[in-house]
VOPAGU-2260 file (C-alpha; in pm, 1 decimal, decimal comma):
REM VOPAGU-2260
SITE   aa  ch    i         X         Y         Z
SITE  MET   A    0   -1584,6   -1271,9    1659,6
SITE  PRO   A    1   -1822,2   -1567,5    1617,5
SITE  ALA   A    2   -1838,7   -1835,4    1890,1
SITE  SER   A    3   -1645,0   -2082,3    1669,7
SITE  SER   A    4   -1326,2   -1875,5    1693,4
SITE  ALA   A    5   -1036,6   -2075,8    1826,1
SITE  ASP   A    6    -898,8   -2025,6    2172,9
SITE  TRP   A    7    -553,7   -1940,8    2029,9
SITE  LEU   A    8    -702,4   -1639,8    1856,6
SITE  ALA   A    9    -876,3   -1525,6    2170,0
SITE  ASP   A   10    -542,0   -1545,9    2353,8
SITE  ALA   A   11    -372,1   -1349,7    2074,1
SITE  ARG   A   12    -638,7   -1080,8    2087,8
SITE  GLN   A   13    -604,2   -1051,1    2461,6
SITE  ALA   A   14    -228,7   -1003,2    2438,6
SITE  ALA   A   15    -283,7    -741,3    2168,4
SITE  LEU   A   16    -541,8    -561,3    2383,6
SITE  GLU   A   17    -295,2    -541,4    2670,2
SITE  ALA   A   18     -26,1    -408,1    2437,2
SITE  TYR   A   19    -275,7    -149,5    2297,2
SITE  GLU   A   20    -374,1     -23,6    2643,2
SITE  ALA   A   21      -9,2       7,1    2754,3
SITE  GLU   A   22     100,4     217,6    2456,5
SITE  PRO   A   23      43,6     589,9    2418,8
SITE  VAL   A   24     -76,4     743,9    2094,4
SITE  PRO   A   25     252,4     778,7    1902,9
SITE  THR   A   26     424,6    1061,2    1725,5
SITE  TRP   A   27     669,9     957,9    1457,4
SITE  ARG   A   28     981,8    1161,6    1384,4
SITE  ARG   A   29    1206,1    1127,2    1081,1
SITE  SER   A   30    1550,4    1267,6    1006,4
SITE  GLY   A   31    1548,7    1521,0    1288,0
SITE  PHE   A   32    1279,3    1748,0    1156,8
SITE  TRP   A   33     990,5    1547,6    1009,5
SITE  THR   A   34     697,2    1480,7    1246,0
SITE  THR   A   35     383,2    1275,2    1191,7
SITE  SER   A   36     133,1    1345,9    1468,3
SITE  LEU   A   37    -218,6    1219,7    1537,6
SITE  ARG   A   38    -305,9    1504,3    1777,8
SITE  ASN   A   39    -605,6    1600,6    1562,1
SITE  LEU   A   40    -751,4    1251,1    1545,7
SITE  ASP   A   41   -1030,7    1175,3    1800,6
SITE  VAL   A   42    -996,5     794,9    1817,1
SITE  ASP   A   43   -1246,8     762,8    2097,4
SITE  ALA   A   44   -1522,8     909,6    1872,3
SITE  LEU   A   45   -1481,6     636,6    1612,9
SITE  GLU   A   46   -1637,6     286,0    1597,1
SITE  PRO   A   47   -1644,3     -12,9    1365,2
SITE  ARG   A   48   -1970,4      47,8    1183,8
SITE  ARG   A   49   -2169,8    -254,8    1065,7
SITE  TYR   A   50   -2347,1    -305,5     734,6
SITE  GLU   A   51   -2569,5    -567,1     568,6
SITE  ALA   A   52   -2424,1    -794,2     302,9
SITE  VAL   A   53   -2520,1    -747,0     -64,0
SITE  ALA   A   54   -2524,0   -1033,8    -311,9
SITE  ASP   A   55   -2505,0    -815,3    -624,4
SITE  ALA   A   56   -2190,8    -605,3    -680,0
SITE  ALA   A   57   -2413,6    -341,5    -839,9
SITE  GLU   A   58   -2539,9    -265,1    -484,4
SITE  LEU   A   59   -2191,0    -181,0    -353,5
SITE  PRO   A   60   -2108,9     182,9    -272,7
SITE  ALA   A   61   -2047,5     398,7    -575,6
SITE  VAL   A   62   -1684,3     458,9    -490,5
SITE  VAL   A   63   -1624,6      82,1    -514,6
SITE  ARG   A   64   -1820,1      38,1    -839,0
SITE  ASP   A   65   -1626,2     322,3    -994,4
SITE  ALA   A   66   -1293,7     153,8    -921,7
SITE  LEU   A   67   -1391,3    -196,7   -1042,6
SITE  ASP   A   68   -1397,5    -202,2   -1423,5
SITE  ASP   A   69   -1321,2    -566,7   -1480,4
SITE  GLU   A   70   -1429,2    -907,0   -1355,2
SITE  PRO   A   71   -1172,0   -1051,2   -1113,7
SITE  GLY   A   72   -1151,4   -1422,5   -1036,1
SITE  ALA   A   73   -1262,3   -1342,5    -677,4
SITE  LEU   A   74   -1396,1   -1033,9    -511,2
SITE  ILE   A   75   -1432,2    -965,7    -138,3
SITE  VAL   A   76   -1545,3    -626,5      -0,1
SITE  GLN   A   77   -1535,2    -499,1     354,9
SITE  ARG   A   78   -1735,6    -188,3     427,2
SITE  GLY   A   79   -1656,1     -41,0     768,1
SITE  GLY   A   80   -1636,3    -338,9    1000,6
SITE  SER   A   81   -1841,1    -583,0     792,6
SITE  THR   A   82   -1771,0    -815,9     500,8
SITE  VAL   A   83   -2053,9    -711,4     265,9
SITE  HIS   A   84   -1976,0    -895,3     -58,1
SITE  LEU   A   85   -1799,1   -1215,0    -158,6
SITE  ARG   A   86   -1780,0   -1384,3    -494,3
SITE  VAL   A   87   -1539,9   -1666,0    -595,7
SITE  ASP   A   88   -1536,8   -1817,0    -943,0
SITE  ASP   A   89   -1637,0   -2182,3    -948,2
SITE  ASP   A   90   -1315,3   -2286,5   -1123,5
SITE  LEU   A   91   -1110,2   -2131,0    -843,5
SITE  ALA   A   92   -1304,6   -2310,5    -577,6
SITE  ALA   A   93   -1270,4   -2637,5    -769,9
SITE  GLN   A   94    -891,6   -2592,4    -761,5
SITE  GLY   A   95    -897,6   -2551,4    -385,7
SITE  VAL   A   96    -836,9   -2178,7    -383,6
SITE  VAL   A   97    -979,1   -2016,8     -70,9
SITE  VAL   A   98   -1094,9   -1653,3     -64,5
SITE  CYS   A   99   -1312,3   -1550,1     231,7
SITE  SER   A  100   -1323,7   -1323,5     532,2
SITE  LEU   A  101   -1055,6   -1389,7     793,2
SITE  GLU   A  102   -1331,6   -1446,1    1044,8
SITE  GLN   A  103   -1472,2   -1724,9     830,1
SITE  ALA   A  104   -1131,4   -1870,1     766,4
SITE  VAL   A  105   -1067,1   -1904,6    1142,0
SITE  ALA   A  106   -1382,1   -2114,7    1162,7
SITE  ASP   A  107   -1331,3   -2322,9     840,2
SITE  HIS   A  108    -953,3   -2339,8     803,4
SITE  GLY   A  109    -835,1   -2291,3    1162,3
SITE  ASP   A  110    -516,9   -2487,7    1142,0
SITE  LEU   A  111    -398,1   -2319,8     828,8
SITE  VAL   A  112    -477,9   -1973,0     964,1
SITE  ARG   A  113    -304,8   -2044,2    1292,4
SITE  GLU   A  114       6,7   -2159,1    1110,9
SITE  TRP   A  115      53,5   -1829,3     930,6
SITE  TYR   A  116    -143,1   -1567,0    1125,2
SITE  MET   A  117      91,0   -1281,6    1231,6
SITE  ARG   A  118     398,2   -1485,9    1161,6
SITE  ARG   A  119     569,0   -1163,2    1042,2
SITE  LEU   A  120     359,3    -912,0    1235,0
SITE  SER   A  121     352,1    -833,3    1605,0
SITE  GLU   A  122     122,1    -642,8    1844,7
SITE  THR   A  123     440,9    -510,8    2008,4
SITE  GLU   A  124     521,1    -283,8    1710,4
SITE  GLY   A  125     310,9       5,0    1841,8
SITE  LYS   A  126     -33,3     118,0    1952,2
SITE  PHE   A  127    -205,4      85,4    1619,7
SITE  PRO   A  128     -61,4    -254,3    1513,6
SITE  ALA   A  129    -179,7    -371,2    1855,7
SITE  ALA   A  130    -522,8    -214,8    1795,9
SITE  THR   A  131    -559,8    -388,6    1459,9
SITE  ALA   A  132    -456,4    -723,1    1616,7
SITE  ALA   A  133    -704,4    -678,4    1901,7
SITE  PHE   A  134   -1002,7    -534,6    1726,1
SITE  TRP   A  135   -1007,0    -651,7    1361,2
SITE  THR   A  136   -1333,0    -765,2    1215,9
SITE  GLY   A  137   -1419,2    -916,0     882,7
SITE  GLY   A  138   -1072,0    -927,4     724,2
SITE  VAL   A  139    -948,6   -1111,2     416,8
SITE  PHE   A  140    -801,7   -1458,5     382,4
SITE  VAL   A  141    -646,3   -1590,5      63,9
SITE  HIS   A  142    -487,7   -1937,9      15,2
SITE  VAL   A  143    -365,7   -2058,0    -321,9
SITE  PRO   A  144    -271,3   -2427,8    -298,1
SITE  LYS   A  145      48,1   -2583,0    -420,4
SITE  ASN   A  146      94,8   -2587,7    -802,4
SITE  VAL   A  147    -222,8   -2396,0    -871,9
SITE  ARG   A  148    -211,9   -2118,4   -1126,1
SITE  VAL   A  149    -481,2   -1848,1   -1092,8
SITE  GLU   A  150    -547,9   -1673,5   -1418,0
SITE  ARG   A  151    -751,7   -1370,9   -1310,5
SITE  PRO   A  152    -669,0   -1140,2   -1013,1
SITE  ILE   A  153    -799,1   -1196,3    -660,8
SITE  GLN   A  154    -950,8    -866,9    -552,7
SITE  SER   A  155   -1006,3    -735,3    -200,4
SITE  VAL   A  156   -1155,4    -401,5    -116,4
SITE  TYR   A  157   -1174,3    -203,5     211,4
SITE  VAL   A  158   -1410,5      86,6     186,4
SITE  ILE   A  159   -1501,2     372,4     426,9
SITE  ASP   A  160   -1793,7     589,8     318,5
SITE  GLU   A  161   -1927,3     728,2     641,9
SITE  PRO   A  162   -1762,4     958,2     908,9
SITE  GLY   A  163   -1713,4     823,3    1254,2
SITE  THR   A  164   -1589,1     490,7    1120,4
SITE  ALA   A  165   -1296,5     290,6    1276,3
SITE  GLN   A  166   -1195,5      15,9    1033,0
SITE  TYR   A  167    -956,1    -242,1    1180,7
SITE  ALA   A  168    -855,4    -456,4     879,5
SITE  HIS   A  169    -635,6    -763,0     852,1
SITE  THR   A  170    -544,5    -944,7     530,1
SITE  LEU   A  171    -360,9   -1280,1     540,8
SITE  ALA   A  172    -251,4   -1441,2     206,8
SITE  VAL   A  173     -56,8   -1766,1     153,2
SITE  VAL   A  174      63,4   -1858,4    -196,5
SITE  GLY   A  175     161,8   -2220,4    -197,4
SITE  GLU   A  176     467,6   -2389,1    -350,6
SITE  HIS   A  177     500,2   -2320,6    -718,3
SITE  ALA   A  178     158,4   -2154,3    -725,3
SITE  GLU   A  179      95,4   -1838,0    -924,9
SITE  CYS   A  180    -152,4   -1556,8    -871,1
SITE  ALA   A  181    -216,6   -1181,8    -870,6
SITE  ILE   A  182    -361,9   -1018,0    -558,5
SITE  ARG   A  183    -499,2    -664,8    -569,0
SITE  GLU   A  184    -611,9    -480,3    -255,6
SITE  TYR   A  185    -800,1    -150,4    -280,8
SITE  CYS   A  186    -848,7      99,4       3,7
SITE  LEU   A  187   -1124,9     336,1     -98,5
SITE  GLY   A  188   -1293,5     629,1      73,4
SITE  ASP   A  189   -1572,0     863,7     -11,4
SITE  ASP   A  190   -1551,6    1240,7      32,9
SITE  ILE   A  191   -1686,4    1214,6     391,9
SITE  ASP   A  192   -1753,2    1511,9     615,2
SITE  GLY   A  193   -1577,7    1406,9     936,6
SITE  GLN   A  194   -1305,8    1181,1    1063,3
SITE  ALA   A  195   -1249,9     810,2    1002,5
SITE  LEU   A  196    -964,3     563,5    1067,4
SITE  HIS   A  197    -829,5     267,6     872,2
SITE  ALA   A  198    -580,6      72,3    1087,5
SITE  GLY   A  199    -460,7    -206,2     864,6
SITE  ALA   A  200    -241,1    -509,6     858,3
SITE  PHE   A  201    -136,8    -705,7     546,3
SITE  GLU   A  202      76,1   -1015,5     541,6
SITE  LEU   A  203     162,4   -1231,3     242,8
SITE  TYR   A  204     374,5   -1546,1     236,9
SITE  ALA   A  205     510,4   -1670,8    -100,8
SITE  ARG   A  206     616,0   -2030,8     -48,0
SITE  PRO   A  207     911,2   -2197,6    -234,2
SITE  GLY   A  208     891,1   -2147,0    -611,8
SITE  ALA   A  209     572,4   -1935,1    -592,2
SITE  LYS   A  210     513,9   -1631,1    -813,5
SITE  ALA   A  211     288,6   -1353,0    -690,6
SITE  LYS   A  212     192,8   -1012,0    -830,1
SITE  VAL   A  213      69,4    -790,2    -553,3
SITE  ALA   A  214     -82,4    -443,5    -600,9
SITE  HIS   A  215    -213,0    -201,5    -334,0
SITE  PHE   A  216    -425,4      93,1    -447,9
SITE  GLN   A  217    -515,2     357,1    -192,5
SITE  ASP   A  218    -740,0     651,8    -253,4
SITE  TRP   A  219    -930,7     760,7      53,3
SITE  GLY   A  220   -1082,9    1059,4    -123,1
SITE  ARG   A  221   -1101,1    1419,2       4,0
SITE  GLY   A  222   -1241,1    1344,8     347,0
SITE  GLU   A  223   -1056,4    1329,5     674,7
SITE  ILE   A  224    -951,4     967,1     666,1
SITE  TYR   A  225    -643,1     857,3     858,2
SITE  ASP   A  226    -453,7     541,5     749,2
SITE  ILE   A  227    -207,2     380,0     981,6
SITE  SER   A  228    -103,8      41,7     841,5
SITE  THR   A  229     167,2    -220,3     838,4
SITE  LYS   A  230     221,1    -438,1     527,6
SITE  ARG   A  231     470,6    -721,6     513,3
SITE  VAL   A  232     568,3    -975,7     247,3
SITE  GLU   A  233     787,5   -1283,7     298,3
SITE  ILE   A  234     947,8   -1461,7       4,8
SITE  ALA   A  235    1070,0   -1818,5      37,8
SITE  ARG   A  236    1330,2   -2017,2    -164,5
SITE  ASP   A  237    1327,2   -1951,1    -539,5
SITE  ALA   A  238    1003,8   -1757,8    -513,9
SITE  HIS   A  239     931,2   -1418,8    -676,5
SITE  VAL   A  240     704,4   -1137,0    -575,3
SITE  SER   A  241     632,3    -812,0    -762,1
SITE  TRP   A  242     471,8    -561,5    -528,0
SITE  VAL   A  243     334,3    -230,7    -648,6
SITE  PRO   A  244     175,8       6,5    -387,4
SITE  VAL   A  245      -7,3     315,1    -516,8
SITE  HIS   A  246     -96,3     599,2    -280,9
SITE  LEU   A  247    -333,1     856,6    -431,6
SITE  GLY   A  248    -521,0    1009,7    -137,6
SITE  GLY   A  249    -565,3    1030,6     235,1
SITE  ARG   A  250    -574,2    1306,4     493,7
SITE  LEU   A  251    -290,5    1144,4     690,5
SITE  THR   A  252    -118,8     822,7     593,0
SITE  LYS   A  253     149,8     644,8     803,3
SITE  GLN   A  254     253,8     315,5     656,9
SITE  THR   A  255     533,2      69,8     703,2
SITE  LEU   A  256     590,9    -161,1     405,7
SITE  ASP   A  257     848,1    -440,8     437,9
SITE  ILE   A  258     950,1    -706,8     195,1
SITE  VAL   A  259    1167,1    -996,5     318,2
SITE  THR   A  260    1374,6   -1217,9      92,3
SITE  ALA   A  261    1395,2   -1494,8     346,7
SITE  GLU   A  262    1562,5   -1789,3     172,5
SITE  PRO   A  263    1820,7   -1844,8    -101,1
SITE  GLY   A  264    1695,9   -1777,3    -449,5
SITE  SER   A  265    1413,4   -1550,7    -336,9
SITE  ASP   A  266    1360,9   -1241,3    -557,6
SITE  MET   A  267    1147,4    -926,6    -529,3
SITE  ARG   A  268    1051,4    -620,0    -730,9
SITE  HIS   A  269     908,5    -342,6    -512,6
SITE  THR   A  270     783,3     -42,5    -711,5
SITE  GLY   A  271     556,0     230,4    -571,8
SITE  LEU   A  272     415,5     570,7    -640,2
SITE  TYR   A  273     239,4     845,2    -451,2
SITE  PHE   A  274      70,7    1178,5    -541,1
SITE  THR   A  275     -23,8    1418,8    -259,9
SITE  GLU   A  276    -244,6    1729,8    -281,3
SITE  ARG   A  277    -415,1    1995,4     -70,6
SITE  ASP   A  278    -302,8    1951,5     295,9
SITE  GLU   A  279    -244,7    1577,9     282,5
SITE  HIS   A  280      26,4    1424,5     494,5
SITE  LEU   A  281     210,4    1107,8     381,0
SITE  ASP   A  282     473,5     919,3     577,7
SITE  LEU   A  283     612,9     601,5     419,4
SITE  PHE   A  284     888,1     374,0     544,7
SITE  THR   A  285     990,8      74,0     339,9
SITE  THR   A  286    1241,3    -203,1     407,7
SITE  ASP   A  287    1414,3    -440,2     172,7
SITE  LEU   A  288    1536,3    -704,2     417,3
SITE  HIS   A  289    1769,4    -984,5     305,3
SITE  GLU   A  290    1773,4   -1265,9     559,9
SITE  ALA   A  291    1957,6   -1513,5     341,7
SITE  GLY   A  292    2232,5   -1511,0      83,8
SITE  HIS   A  293    2185,3   -1548,5    -291,8
SITE  THR   A  294    1878,6   -1321,3    -284,7
SITE  THR   A  295    1797,3   -1033,5    -516,8
SITE  GLY   A  296    1585,5    -726,6    -506,4
SITE  ASP   A  297    1501,5    -393,3    -673,8
SITE  THR   A  298    1310,7    -105,8    -520,5
SITE  VAL   A  299    1186,3     203,8    -707,2
SITE  TRP   A  300     957,0     471,3    -564,7
SITE  LYS   A  301     835,7     787,3    -731,3
SITE  GLY   A  302     624,5    1066,9    -584,7
SITE  ALA   A  303     472,1    1406,5    -674,8
SITE  LEU   A  304     348,8    1678,0    -443,6
SITE  THR   A  305     101,9    1959,1    -502,7
SITE  GLY   A  306     -85,6    2210,0    -272,3
SITE  GLU   A  307      41,3    2238,4      82,4
SITE  SER   A  308      94,1    1868,5     112,1
SITE  ARG   A  309     383,4    1696,9     289,6
SITE  ALA   A  310     536,3    1366,5     187,2
SITE  SER   A  311     822,5    1174,7     336,3
SITE  TYR   A  312     956,7     852,5     182,9
SITE  GLU   A  313    1235,6     661,8     357,3
SITE  GLY   A  314    1363,5     339,4     212,1
SITE  LEU   A  315    1602,7     104,9     386,8
SITE  ILE   A  316    1809,1    -184,7     245,2
SITE  GLU   A  317    1919,0    -417,6     522,1
SITE  ILE   A  318    2136,4    -725,2     459,2
SITE  VAL   A  319    2199,8    -932,8     772,6
SITE  GLU   A  320    2501,0   -1136,3     872,5
SITE  ASN   A  321    2580,3   -1438,3     662,8
SITE  ALA   A  322    2362,7   -1320,6     372,9
SITE  GLN   A  323    2647,6   -1316,2     121,2
SITE  GLU   A  324    2588,5   -1286,3    -246,6
SITE  SER   A  325    2278,9   -1071,8    -202,6
SITE  HIS   A  326    2219,6    -817,0    -479,1
SITE  THR   A  327    1978,4    -525,0    -453,0
SITE  TYR   A  328    1923,0    -162,1    -536,7
SITE  LEU   A  329    1699,0     117,2    -405,9
SITE  GLN   A  330    1611,8     440,2    -582,2
SITE  THR   A  331    1362,2     703,9    -476,5
SITE  HIS   A  332    1251,7    1015,2    -663,9
SITE  GLN   A  333    1028,5    1304,7    -567,4
SITE  MET   A  334     881,2    1580,8    -782,8
SITE  LEU   A  335     763,8    1911,3    -632,7
SITE  LEU   A  336     474,7    2075,7    -817,5
SITE  SER   A  337     390,0    2354,2    -573,3
SITE  GLN   A  338     578,3    2625,9    -387,4
SITE  LYS   A  339     411,7    2527,0     -60,7
SITE  ALA   A  340     454,4    2150,8     -80,5
SITE  LYS   A  341     731,2    1994,7     128,9
SITE  GLY   A  342     892,3    1660,8     103,3
SITE  ASP   A  343    1193,4    1440,5     142,5
SITE  ALA   A  344    1320,1    1118,9     -17,1
SITE  ILE   A  345    1567,5     930,6     202,7
SITE  PRO   A  346    1743,7     610,5      95,1
SITE  SER   A  347    1955,2     429,0     351,6
SITE  LEU   A  348    2162,5     113,7     379,3
SITE  ILE   A  349    2268,1    -132,9     651,2
SITE  VAL   A  350    2503,4    -411,1     542,0
SITE  LYS   A  351    2628,1    -657,4     804,9
SITE  THR   A  352    2822,0    -892,7     578,3
SITE  ASP   A  353    3059,0    -891,2     281,5
SITE  SER   A  354    3045,5   -1015,1     -78,7
SITE  VAL   A  355    2722,1    -830,6    -163,3
SITE  SER   A  356    2618,3    -559,8    -404,9
SITE  ALA   A  357    2384,8    -296,6    -260,0
SITE  SER   A  358    2342,7      60,6    -361,8
SITE  HIS   A  359    2088,3     341,2    -342,9
SITE  GLY   A  360    2007,4     682,2    -479,5
SITE  GLY   A  361    1752,7     956,3    -419,5
SITE  THR   A  362    1644,5    1281,4    -581,2
SITE  VAL   A  363    1402,1    1566,9    -502,7
SITE  GLY   A  364    1342,1    1779,2    -809,7
SITE  GLU   A  365    1101,9    1988,9   -1015,3
SITE  LEU   A  366     971,5    1997,8   -1371,6
SITE  ASP   A  367    1221,2    2098,7   -1629,8
SITE  GLU   A  368    1107,7    2434,2   -1780,5
SITE  GLU   A  369    1321,9    2371,6   -2085,6
SITE  GLN   A  370    1136,4    2052,6   -2161,9
SITE  ILE   A  371     805,6    2234,5   -2116,2
SITE  PHE   A  372     918,9    2522,1   -2346,2
SITE  TYR   A  373    1031,8    2270,2   -2607,5
SITE  MET   A  374     690,2    2102,9   -2610,4
SITE  MET   A  375     507,8    2438,2   -2614,6
SITE  SER   A  376     717,4    2544,0   -2913,5
SITE  ARG   A  377     567,1    2252,2   -3100,0
SITE  GLY   A  378     210,2    2359,3   -3028,7
SITE  ILE   A  379     142,0    2170,2   -2709,4
SITE  PRO   A  380     -36,2    2384,7   -2446,2
SITE  ARG   A  381     150,1    2430,7   -2121,5
SITE  ILE   A  382     -89,5    2227,7   -1905,3
SITE  GLU   A  383     -77,0    1938,4   -2156,1
SITE  ALA   A  384     303,3    1956,5   -2155,4
SITE  VAL   A  385     307,0    1941,1   -1777,5
SITE  ARG   A  386      62,9    1655,9   -1772,7
SITE  THR   A  387     262,5    1462,5   -2032,4
SITE  LEU   A  388     588,5    1505,2   -1836,1
SITE  VAL   A  389     431,7    1408,1   -1502,3
SITE  GLU   A  390     254,1    1108,0   -1648,0
SITE  GLY   A  391     574,1     999,1   -1823,2
SITE  TYR   A  392     757,6    1030,9   -1490,9
SITE  PHE   A  393     517,1     786,6   -1330,9
SITE  GLU   A  394     482,7     551,1   -1625,3
SITE  GLU   A  395     767,2     319,5   -1518,0
SITE  VAL   A  396     570,2     238,4   -1204,6
SITE  VAL   A  397     225,8     222,3   -1367,4
SITE  GLN   A  398     333,9     -29,9   -1628,5
SITE  ARG   A  399     468,0    -263,8   -1353,8
SITE  LEU   A  400     109,7    -309,8   -1233,5
SITE  ASP   A  401      67,0    -533,2   -1540,9
SITE  ASP   A  402    -307,5    -486,6   -1515,9
SITE  PRO   A  403    -479,8    -282,1   -1786,4
SITE  GLY   A  404    -781,6    -188,8   -1573,0
SITE  LEU   A  405    -581,1     -79,9   -1274,9
SITE  GLU   A  406    -329,3     103,6   -1494,8
SITE  ALA   A  407    -616,0     299,5   -1651,0
SITE  LEU   A  408    -753,7     387,9   -1308,7
SITE  VAL   A  409    -416,1     515,5   -1183,5
SITE  ARG   A  410    -357,5     723,5   -1495,2
SITE  ARG   A  411    -708,4     868,9   -1471,6
SITE  ARG   A  412    -665,1     962,7   -1105,1
SITE  ILE   A  413    -323,2    1123,1   -1171,3
SITE  GLY   A  414    -477,5    1321,3   -1454,6
SITE  GLU   A  415    -761,1    1441,0   -1231,0
SITE  LYS   A  416    -517,9    1552,7    -964,6
SITE  LEU   A  417    -304,7    1744,2   -1213,2
SITE  LEU   A  418    -614,6    1914,7   -1351,2
SITE  ALA   A  419    -725,6    2014,7   -1004,2
SITE  ALA   A  420    -381,9    2166,1    -936,0
SITE  GLU   A  421    -344,7    2328,4   -1276,3
SITE  ASP   A  422    -322,0    2687,5   -1152,7
SITE  GLN   A  423     -66,7    2623,6    -878,2
SITE  VAL   A  424     145,5    2404,3   -1101,9
SITE  ARG   A  425     147,8    2680,3   -1371,1
SITE  GLU   A  426     239,7    2940,8   -1105,4
SITE  PHE   A  427     516,4    2725,9    -964,7
SITE  VAL   A  428     674,5    2637,9   -1296,3
SITE  GLY   A  429     656,8    2997,0   -1413,2
SITE  HIS   A  430     812,4    3116,8   -1086,9
SITE  ARG   A  431    1100,4    2870,7   -1113,1
SITE  ALA   A  432    1156,2    2968,5   -1480,8
SITE  GLY   A  433    1167,6    3337,5   -1386,8
SITE  ALA   A  434    1413,7    3275,9   -1101,4
SITE  ALA   A  435    1636,2    3078,4   -1339,7
SITE  GLN   A  436    1639,6    3361,4   -1594,7
SITE  GLU   A  437    1732,2    3617,0   -1326,5
SITE  ALA   A  438    2017,6    3394,9   -1212,9
């Protein structure tokens, strides 16, 4: 960190370093049989690689340029351990909107950063949260002042395009009272030959009356990139957040995503999707936490699995004591597209008070051969029928992005994954149809 960093941050980093050194490399277990292990990750061989800044977005890595098909109101890109590109529209700056690296924010907006930094995160949550808190470089800071409405999205990108990279990444966003904005964060990787690590932290605070649309897009490519991240959103009185995470690639991903309706009148919509392929391993845990009464929420997650991939989604609704008149719902669905893929979708519920409405549901299923046959009988080739059904299955989530460019990117990537898995999907669907006929 630069010499201008505040003493409080140095103290926080030291506490995180001590927590990191005291913790072993974890193994996560779910529901008695599911294990997420990092035994194949050589953390000691990785380092935060540094890169020179580029003024022109055309000079960014190709994987970044391919994902950015519009002109956001602000764009900040971190490659490896370095912030390499920053552009903020003049009209945003004139309204007092701040978009910069977290390092720069500590120097220029120290009091504001100190007020919100890691308010909902802790280095005591495990070895990798501690590592991120101790070692982050670059980072992203977003502050939208009170009553400001940002028309175009604020875009941040974390990219890994070389093996041997350890990327410790921290995003802090504060949306002021009655402010409105859309924040999109992309995690992008190239098809690297070797290991890399993204250990990330994301925290967003929507102040009273604020409205924020948040999207996370993850596609680490076909390389051996590990993603271990914690993302947390806090919603204050009468504020609303729509949060759409999209997971479309990564050798191993272990993420915790929590959304907290913290004060009366706060409302959230948390809608996500994932698509795993090859030997990818995905472990997601989400929490819909109601800390106050008269709060509302809705969580919907959908996933599809191909190849020999494994995906576990566990969603928890938790309503604390004295949070009466909270209303929320969780549903999770998973579609198997391969005989060798394995997954589970686990909804759960903890309610510590009365006078609430909270329910959940979960399914793990397969494509309906009757629907495929019906479409084929009307001249639609099998692979197109499958693609149409899978894309339709995801469309509820895609449309909630409310961003034409990002929606197009997600649809394109889903289509590419289905095309790559065409043979195994055809074999699986045919096998299931044959088994049904024999029965």
